[in-house]
C-alpha positions as CSV (number, residue, x, y, z in Angstrom):
1,X,27.0,-12.3,2.1
2,X,25.9,-15.6,0.4
3,X,23.3,-15.9,-2.2
4,X,21.0,-17.7,0.2
5,X,21.5,-15.0,2.9
6,X,20.7,-12.2,0.3
7,X,17.6,-14.1,-0.7
8,X,16.5,-14.4,2.9
9,X,17.2,-10.8,3.5
10,X,15.0,-9.7,0.6
11,X,12.3,-12.2,1.6
12,X,12.1,-10.5,5.0
13,X,11.7,-7.1,3.3
14,X,8.9,-8.4,1.1
15,X,7.1,-9.9,4.1
16,X,7.5,-6.6,6.0
17,X,6.1,-4.7,3.0
18,X,3.2,-7.1,2.6
19,X,2.1,-7.7,6.2
20,X,0.7,-4.3,6.9
21,X,-1.1,-4.0,3.6
22,X,-2.5,-7.5,4.0
23,X,-4.0,-6.6,7.4
24,X,-5.8,-3.6,5.8
25,X,-7.9,-5.8,3.5
26,X,-8.2,-9.3,5.0
27,X,-11.4,-8.3,6.9
28,X,-13.2,-6.6,4.0
29,X,-15.4,-9.6,3.2
30,X,-16.5,-9.6,6.8
31,X,-17.7,-6.0,6.9
32,X,-21.4,-6.8,6.4
33,X,-21.1,-9.5,9.1
34,X,-19.4,-7.1,11.5
35,X,-22.1,-4.5,10.8
36,X,-24.8,-7.1,11.7
37,X,-22.9,-8.4,14.7
38,X,-22.6,-5.0,16.4
39,X,-25.9,-3.6,15.0
40,X,-24.0,-0.6,13.7
41,X,-24.4,1.6,10.6
42,X,-22.5,0.9,7.4
43,X,-20.7,4.3,7.4
44,X,-19.5,3.7,11.0
45,X,-18.2,0.2,10.4
46,X,-16.5,1.6,7.3
47,X,-14.2,3.6,9.7
48,X,-12.4,0.3,10.4
49,X,-10.9,0.7,7.0
50,X,-10.7,4.5,6.4
51,X,-9.4,5.4,9.9
52,X,-6.8,2.7,9.7
53,X,-5.6,4.2,6.4
54,X,-5.4,7.6,8.0
55,X,-3.3,6.0,10.8
56,X,-1.0,4.6,8.2
57,X,-0.8,8.0,6.5
58,X,0.1,9.8,9.7
59,X,2.6,7.2,11.1
60,X,4.5,7.0,7.8
61,X,5.5,10.6,8.3
62,X,7.4,9.6,11.4
63,X,8.9,6.2,10.6
64,X,11.1,7.5,7.8
65,X,12.7,10.4,9.7
66,X,12.9,8.4,13.0
67,X,14.8,5.6,11.1
68,X,17.1,8.2,9.5
69,X,18.0,9.3,13.0
70,X,18.1,6.0,15.0
71,X,18.5,3.3,12.4
72,X,16.1,1.1,10.5
73,X,16.0,-2.0,12.8
74,X,15.0,-0.4,16.2
75,X,12.1,1.5,14.6
76,X,11.0,-1.6,12.8
77,X,11.0,-3.7,16.0
78,X,8.8,-1.1,17.7
79,X,6.4,-1.0,14.8
80,X,6.0,-4.7,14.7
81,X,5.2,-4.7,18.4
82,X,2.4,-2.2,17.9
83,X,1.2,-4.2,14.9
84,X,0.9,-7.3,17.1
85,X,-0.9,-5.4,19.9
86,X,-3.4,-3.9,17.6
87,X,-4.1,-7.2,16.0
88,X,-4.8,-8.8,19.4
89,X,-7.1,-6.0,20.4
90,X,-9.1,-6.3,17.2
91,X,-9.4,-10.1,17.7
92,X,-11.1,-9.7,21.1
93,X,-12.8,-6.3,20.7
94,X,-16.2,-6.3,22.5
95,X,-17.5,-3.3,20.6
96,X,-17.1,-1.7,17.2
97,X,-15.5,1.3,18.8
98,X,-12.7,-0.8,20.3
99,X,-12.4,-2.7,17.0
100,X,-11.7,0.6,15.3
101,X,-9.1,1.4,18.0
102,X,-7.5,-1.9,17.4
103,X,-7.5,-1.5,13.7
104,X,-5.9,2.0,14.0
105,X,-3.1,0.5,16.2
106,X,-2.6,-2.4,13.9
107,X,-2.4,-0.2,10.8
108,X,0.0,2.3,12.5
109,X,2.4,-0.6,13.5
110,X,2.2,-2.4,10.1
111,X,3.1,0.8,8.3
112,X,6.6,0.5,9.7
113,X,7.3,-2.4,7.4
114,X,5.6,-0.8,4.4
115,X,7.8,2.4,4.7
116,X,11.1,1.1,5.9
117,X,11.3,-1.9,3.5
118,X,11.6,0.6,0.7
119,X,14.1,2.8,2.6
120,X,16.3,-0.3,3.3
121,X,16.2,-1.2,-0.4
122,X,17.4,2.3,-1.2
123,X,20.1,2.0,1.4
124,X,21.4,-1.2,-0.1
125,X,21.1,-0.6,-3.9
126,X,22.3,2.3,-6.0
127,X,20.1,4.5,-8.2
128,X,20.3,2.1,-11.1
129,X,19.2,-1.0,-9.3
130,X,16.8,0.4,-6.7
131,X,13.8,0.9,-9.0
132,X,13.7,-2.8,-9.9
133,X,14.0,-3.9,-6.3
134,X,11.4,-1.4,-5.2
135,X,9.1,-2.7,-8.0
136,X,9.2,-6.1,-6.4
137,X,8.6,-4.7,-2.9
138,X,5.7,-2.6,-4.1
139,X,4.4,-5.6,-6.0
140,X,4.3,-7.5,-2.7
141,X,2.8,-4.6,-0.9
142,X,0.0,-4.2,-3.4
143,X,-0.7,-7.8,-4.2
144,X,-1.0,-8.7,-0.4
145,X,-4.2,-6.7,0.1
146,X,-5.5,-8.0,-3.2
147,X,-5.1,-11.6,-2.0
148,X,-6.3,-10.8,1.5
149,X,-10.0,-10.7,0.6
150,X,-9.7,-14.3,-0.7
151,X,-8.3,-15.4,2.6
152,X,-10.7,-13.3,4.5
153,X,-13.8,-14.6,2.7
154,X,-13.0,-18.2,3.6
155,X,-12.0,-17.3,7.2
156,X,-15.2,-15.4,7.7
157,X,-17.4,-18.2,6.3
158,X,-15.5,-20.9,8.2
159,X,-14.7,-19.4,11.6
160,X,-16.4,-16.0,11.8
161,X,-15.1,-12.4,11.4
162,X,-12.8,-12.5,14.4
163,X,-10.6,-15.2,12.7
164,X,-9.4,-12.5,10.2
165,X,-7.8,-10.6,13.0
166,X,-6.4,-13.7,14.8
167,X,-4.7,-14.7,11.6
168,X,-3.2,-11.2,11.3
169,X,-1.9,-11.5,14.9
170,X,0.0,-14.7,13.9
171,X,1.4,-12.9,10.8
172,X,2.6,-10.0,13.0
173,X,4.3,-12.4,15.4
174,X,6.1,-14.2,12.5
175,X,7.3,-11.0,10.8
176,X,8.4,-9.5,14.1
177,X,10.5,-12.6,14.8
178,X,12.1,-12.5,11.4
179,X,12.9,-8.8,11.7
180,X,14.6,-9.5,15.1
181,X,16.4,-12.6,13.9
182,X,17.4,-12.0,10.3
183,X,17.4,-8.3,9.5
184,X,20.7,-6.4,9.5
185,X,21.0,-2.7,10.1
186,X,21.5,-1.0,6.7
187,X,21.5,2.7,7.5
188,X,25.1,4.0,7.3
189,X,26.5,4.8,10.8
190,X,28.0,8.1,9.5
191,X,24.7,9.2,8.1
192,X,22.9,8.2,11.2
193,X,25.3,10.3,13.3
194,X,24.7,13.3,11.1
195,X,20.9,12.8,11.5
196,X,21.2,13.1,15.3
197,X,22.1,16.8,15.0
198,X,19.2,18.8,16.4
199,X,15.8,17.6,17.7
200,X,13.8,14.7,16.3
201,X,11.1,17.1,15.1
202,X,13.7,19.4,13.5
203,X,15.4,16.5,11.7
204,X,12.1,15.1,10.6
205,X,10.9,18.4,9.2
206,X,14.2,19.0,7.6
207,X,14.0,15.7,5.7
208,X,10.4,16.4,4.6
209,X,11.3,19.9,3.5
210,X,14.1,18.6,1.4
211,X,11.8,16.0,-0.2
212,X,8.9,18.4,-0.8
213,X,11.0,20.8,-2.9
214,X,11.1,18.4,-5.9
215,X,8.4,18.7,-8.5
216,X,9.2,15.3,-9.8
217,X,8.7,13.8,-6.4
218,X,5.2,15.3,-6.3
219,X,4.5,14.1,-9.8
220,X,5.4,10.5,-9.1
221,X,3.8,10.6,-5.6
222,X,0.5,12.0,-6.6
223,X,0.2,9.9,-9.8
224,X,0.8,6.7,-7.8
225,X,-1.5,7.9,-5.0
226,X,-4.5,8.6,-7.2
227,X,-3.8,5.3,-9.1
228,X,-3.8,3.5,-5.8
229,X,-7.1,5.3,-4.8
230,X,-8.8,3.7,-7.8
231,X,-8.0,0.3,-6.3
232,X,-9.1,1.2,-2.8
233,X,-12.3,2.7,-4.1
234,X,-13.0,-0.6,-5.8
235,X,-12.2,-2.8,-2.8
236,X,-14.3,-0.6,-0.5
237,X,-17.4,-0.6,-2.7
238,X,-17.3,-4.0,-4.4
239,X,-18.1,-6.0,-1.2
240,X,-21.4,-4.1,-0.8
241,X,-22.2,-4.6,-4.5
242,X,-21.5,-8.3,-4.4
243,X,-23.2,-9.0,-1.0
244,X,-26.0,-6.5,-1.1
245,X,-26.9,-6.0,-4.8
246,X,-25.8,-9.3,-6.3
247,X,-26.5,-11.5,-3.2
248,X,-23.2,-13.4,-3.5
249,X,-21.4,-14.9,-0.4
250,X,-18.0,-13.5,0.9
251,X,-16.1,-16.5,-0.5
252,X,-17.3,-15.8,-4.0
253,X,-16.2,-12.2,-3.7
254,X,-12.8,-13.5,-2.6
255,X,-12.5,-15.9,-5.6
256,X,-13.4,-13.2,-8.1
257,X,-10.7,-11.0,-6.5
258,X,-8.0,-13.5,-7.4
259,X,-7.6,-12.1,-10.9
260,X,-6.8,-8.6,-9.6
261,X,-3.5,-9.5,-7.8
262,X,-2.7,-11.8,-10.7
263,X,-3.0,-9.1,-13.2
264,X,-1.2,-6.5,-11.0
265,X,1.7,-9.0,-10.7
266,X,1.8,-9.4,-14.5
267,X,1.8,-5.6,-14.9
268,X,4.5,-5.1,-12.3
269,X,6.7,-7.8,-13.9
270,X,6.1,-6.2,-17.3
271,X,7.1,-2.8,-15.8
272,X,10.5,-4.2,-14.7
273,X,11.1,-5.4,-18.3
274,X,10.0,-2.1,-19.8
275,X,12.4,0.0,-17.6
276,X,15.3,-0.6,-19.9
277,X,13.4,0.4,-23.0
278,X,10.8,2.9,-22.0
279,X,12.1,4.2,-18.6
280,X,10.1,5.2,-15.6
281,X,8.3,8.2,-17.1
282,X,7.0,6.5,-20.2
283,X,6.0,3.4,-18.4
284,X,3.9,5.5,-16.0
285,X,2.4,7.5,-18.8
286,X,1.5,4.3,-20.8
287,X,-0.2,2.8,-17.8
288,X,-2.1,5.9,-17.0
289,X,-3.5,6.4,-20.5
290,X,-4.5,2.8,-21.1
291,X,-5.9,2.4,-17.7
292,X,-8.2,5.4,-18.2
293,X,-9.3,4.0,-21.5
294,X,-10.3,0.7,-20.0
295,X,-12.3,2.5,-17.3
296,X,-14.1,4.5,-20.0
297,X,-15.0,1.3,-21.9
298,X,-16.2,-0.3,-18.6
299,X,-18.5,2.6,-18.0
300,X,-20.1,2.1,-21.4
301,X,-20.6,-1.6,-20.7
302,X,-22.3,-0.8,-17.3
303,X,-24.7,1.4,-19.2
304,X,-25.7,-1.3,-21.6
305,X,-25.7,-4.6,-19.6
306,X,-27.1,-5.6,-16.3
307,X,-24.4,-5.9,-13.6
308,X,-22.9,-9.3,-13.0
309,X,-19.8,-10.4,-11.0
310,X,-17.9,-10.9,-14.4
311,X,-18.9,-7.4,-15.6
312,X,-17.8,-5.9,-12.3
313,X,-14.4,-7.7,-12.0
314,X,-13.1,-8.3,-15.6
315,X,-12.6,-4.5,-16.3
316,X,-10.9,-4.3,-12.8
317,X,-8.5,-7.0,-13.9
318,X,-7.4,-4.9,-16.9
319,X,-7.1,-1.7,-14.8
320,X,-5.1,-3.6,-12.3
321,X,-2.6,-4.7,-15.0
322,X,-2.0,-1.0,-15.9
323,X,-1.7,0.0,-12.3
324,X,1.2,-2.5,-12.2
325,X,2.9,-0.1,-14.6
326,X,2.1,3.0,-12.6
327,X,2.3,2.3,-8.9
328,X,5.7,0.5,-8.5
329,X,7.4,2.9,-11.0
330,X,5.8,5.9,-9.3
331,X,7.1,4.9,-5.9
332,X,10.6,4.1,-7.2
333,X,10.6,7.4,-9.1
334,X,9.5,9.4,-6.0
335,X,12.2,7.9,-3.7
336,X,14.9,8.2,-6.4
337,X,14.0,11.9,-6.7
338,X,15.1,12.6,-3.1
339,X,18.9,11.8,-2.7
340,X,20.0,11.8,0.9
341,X,16.5,11.6,2.4
342,X,15.2,8.2,1.4
343,X,13.5,7.4,4.7
344,X,11.7,10.7,4.7
345,X,10.8,10.3,1.0
346,X,9.4,6.8,1.6
347,X,7.4,8.0,4.5
348,X,5.9,11.0,2.6
349,X,5.0,8.8,-0.4
350,X,3.1,6.4,1.8
351,X,1.4,9.3,3.7
352,X,0.1,10.8,0.5
353,X,-0.9,7.4,-0.9
354,X,-2.8,6.4,2.2
355,X,-4.5,9.8,2.7
356,X,-5.8,9.9,-0.8
357,X,-6.8,6.2,-0.7
358,X,-8.5,6.6,2.7
359,X,-10.7,9.4,1.3
360,X,-11.6,7.4,-1.7
361,X,-12.3,4.2,0.3
362,X,-14.5,6.0,2.9
363,X,-16.5,7.8,0.2
364,X,-16.9,4.6,-1.9
365,X,-17.8,2.4,1.1
366,X,-20.4,5.0,2.2
367,X,-22.2,5.7,-1.1
368,X,-21.9,2.4,-2.9
369,X,-25.0,0.3,-2.3
370,X,-27.6,-0.6,-4.9
371,X,-25.9,0.9,-7.9
372,X,-22.5,0.7,-9.5
373,X,-22.4,4.3,-10.7
374,X,-21.1,6.0,-7.5
375,X,-18.2,3.6,-7.6
376,X,-17.6,4.3,-11.3
377,X,-17.7,8.1,-10.7
378,X,-15.1,7.9,-7.9
379,X,-12.7,5.7,-9.9
380,X,-13.1,7.9,-13.0
381,X,-12.3,11.1,-11.1
382,X,-9.1,9.5,-9.8
383,X,-8.1,8.3,-13.3
384,X,-8.7,11.8,-14.7
385,X,-6.4,13.3,-12.0
386,X,-3.7,10.8,-12.8
387,X,-3.8,12.0,-16.4
388,X,-3.7,15.7,-15.4
389,X,-0.7,15.1,-13.2
390,X,1.5,13.5,-15.9
391,X,3.2,16.9,-17.0
392,X,4.8,17.1,-13.6
393,X,7.2,14.3,-14.6
394,X,8.8,16.5,-17.2
395,X,10.8,18.6,-14.6
396,X,14.5,18.0,-14.3
397,X,15.5,15.1,-12.0
398,X,18.0,15.4,-9.1
399,X,21.5,14.2,-9.8
400,X,23.2,13.9,-6.4
401,X,23.6,10.3,-5.3
402,X,24.9,9.0,-2.0
403,X,26.7,5.7,-1.7
404,X,24.8,2.5,-1.3
405,X,25.4,0.1,1.6
406,X,25.8,-3.6,1.5
407,X,23.1,-5.6,3.3
408,X,25.9,-7.4,5.1
409,X,27.0,-4.2,6.8
410,X,25.8,-3.9,10.3
411,X,24.7,-0.6,11.9
């Protein structure tokens, strides 16, 4: 495989990882407008976010085991088709109920790329190289929803809230075409044959049981999940603080948001450089401790000064940097802790992350209104849980390691 072909292959993986997460957040600046358009309650409209996250959580449990059984590419193609169908339904939804249905279908389809991009990386690279590659994928998957509100803010102001979902439909069409045209099958044929033994449900449960036995898997997974929940609590509550309390337009919210993906990217890049010196565990611990410290300082500032966009977002920038140390390393550590069941591990990681984040987002979007303190309380609770879970990383890692597969190898 040429250098150009390898770069194109990895670019498709990054787009797959980013597309589903981008669709989760692009419409957030439009939430107040959607609420006014349909005359619905804030908590009901918030279901367009939280139920779609639940859909991601549930669907990720199936994508990994199904791809372990049938191969990565066929499952991806099906997921991209569902992603496109949900995006189109959301674009033309005549009621908030059908909008929620469309969002659920869109999210469930987009989750295929989020889960299987990481499984494919683990197919292709060995244990030594996979964490760095997964870091870049996770960076794309987390930066995409951070950039999405910027795009969504301008789309909402310029063309109305439906434009957000129309743009996502175009993205789904593009990614689906790239998957069909450029992506090679990477799951080894022999392993795929072994995974066909027994029923789909039995093989899925077997893979999940194998993954769930590892304490290190749960340590990495829960730490990354509660760290991600800090982010989702912020993105669910911040639009209401900016629009309702501070009376700022959606585009300004999007512009302030630009620093968050930037700092997360810097943090993720720093994490890849720290792997050779600190390793996964120490990098995660460093990010958790310093991130909690920043949040504590921010709480003190909120108590002293009146809330402004700068006061709301600047501490979030620093927290986002330290999440760049935690989340990509946590995902890589969880998948590396599960030799022989990378698809199931990737799916279960995403399930836990989305379940925890959905709960934090729904709670934050419901209780955040005319005060910053409910948002601070939710973020602080998640940060404390991250710190309490750090001892789980001290358990012995798994040592078995199956062979990697070249991306040039067909299925």
